[in-house]
N, C-alpha and C positions, 0 to 999 in steps of 0.2 A: 472424420466431420466436429468439429463443438460441439461446448455448449458452452451455453453466457454465468456465468455466474457473478452475481454483487457482493461485492467483500470494504466493509467498511473499521475504523478501528479499534468499535464499546469490543468491552476482556471481551474476554469468552474460558472458560476453561481449556488449560491444555490438553486434549489427548497424548501423548508420548509412546501413543501405538498407532495416529491414525495410518494411513498408505489410499497412496489413489489417490484421488482428488481431494479428499481430506485431507488429508497433507498438505498437498498445494494450498489450497487457499488460509488453512492457515496460518504457513510459510506466508502470505502477504497478508495476511492481516499482524502477522509481527511484525511485518515489514512496517507497516503505518503505524503501530504502536507505538514504534522503539522509536526514539531519536536520533541521530545520528549525534558519536560521542560518546555516547552512554553506555554502549556493550562493552564494558575491562577487554577483552579478547580480541580484537578486535569492533576499535572509535569509525572509522570507516561503515558501520555496518549501516542498515536502513537511507530516511534521509532526513534532510534538513532541513526542518518547518517554520527557522527560524526567516524573516522574509516580511522587510517593515517599510512598504512600498499601499499607493495606491489598491485596492479591489481587482478590482482587473489585473494590476503588475500583476501582485505576488497569485493572483489563482493561473497565469502566467507563467512562473517562475517554480510557483509550486508541485505545478500537474510537470512538468520538462523535467522537477526533481521524482519524481515517483516512480517516474516511466521510464527511466534510465538506473530511481532501486529495484524494480519489481525487473529488469531484464536482469540484470547483474546478478541481486540474489538469487530469483523466481521462474527463470527459464525458462519456468513449463509454461509459464502461462501468460500467456498476451493482454498486456494492457484492450482493451472496447475503447473507453470512457473515465477520460475521472472528469462526477461534476465536485461539487462543494455545498455545505448547507452553512449558514455562520451562525459565528452565537455573535452576537451586533455588542448584548455586555460585556465579552469578555473583546472580545477584537481577533477575535480567535474564528478561520473557518475546520470547517470538516472535511475528511478528503470521506466518497466513497470510491468505489471502482469500480468498473462492470472489467470483469477477466473474461477469453478463452483462454477452456482448457482443447486441447487437441484428443482425441482418444484413445491415440499414440503413444500420447505425454508418461499417462500414466502404467 
């Protein structure tokens, strides 16, 4: 059995003692909040949100990049869906990810 959770990139305090599901969701949130090339010891960490394209193309590209990053950096979370909220004034897409965490994964 697995449970589904919604994760976005809103900044929350880091719990350095997190374990289990809390740790997995915190890791997914960190992946979403960290732009690629910004982590000094691992430049490939996270995902590359830099897409200059029409909205439907940008969403498709970002979805693929998010799914790939979560598979690579937090394999205990399975992506169920990716949606976006748009910030039209700044031309930004903000990802909202539904992930499944299997009971045996924690």
